[in-house]
Steps between C-alpha positions, in 0.01 A plus 500: 500500500307829484573745214603759758801285594655567159544867573722495807881529491562144618297352214667726245845389629402133481365539146817680391719228646291222340523677166879536525543138600279374219681718244839385622445129541220427256548757222330323208232285671219725376506593133183699518185513717175603338206592723166528316203680647680579825258780572538853623615388850790298368597783269511736796706262706732445205560874464647494857672159506682533166718773647636240745612256228809507289455622139544158340230340715270799460528482121416125499154567661219616281141582615220508239157614618307579190580451130725209581365286216675723248827440682463124518 
């Protein structure tokens, strides 16, 4: 799937629906997701995508690019 497909209204609607279903039916499946050295591209994508997720899911995802050894 090309990156440009993430920016259209249909994709946003699908991601919103998937997030709502996941939050409703599988609320505690993911305690926390740590992404290490995701890079600048992933950080940019995350800046957009996180707005489509519910707060609980958004808070469970952490991206560390540099200085992550101190956090671990």
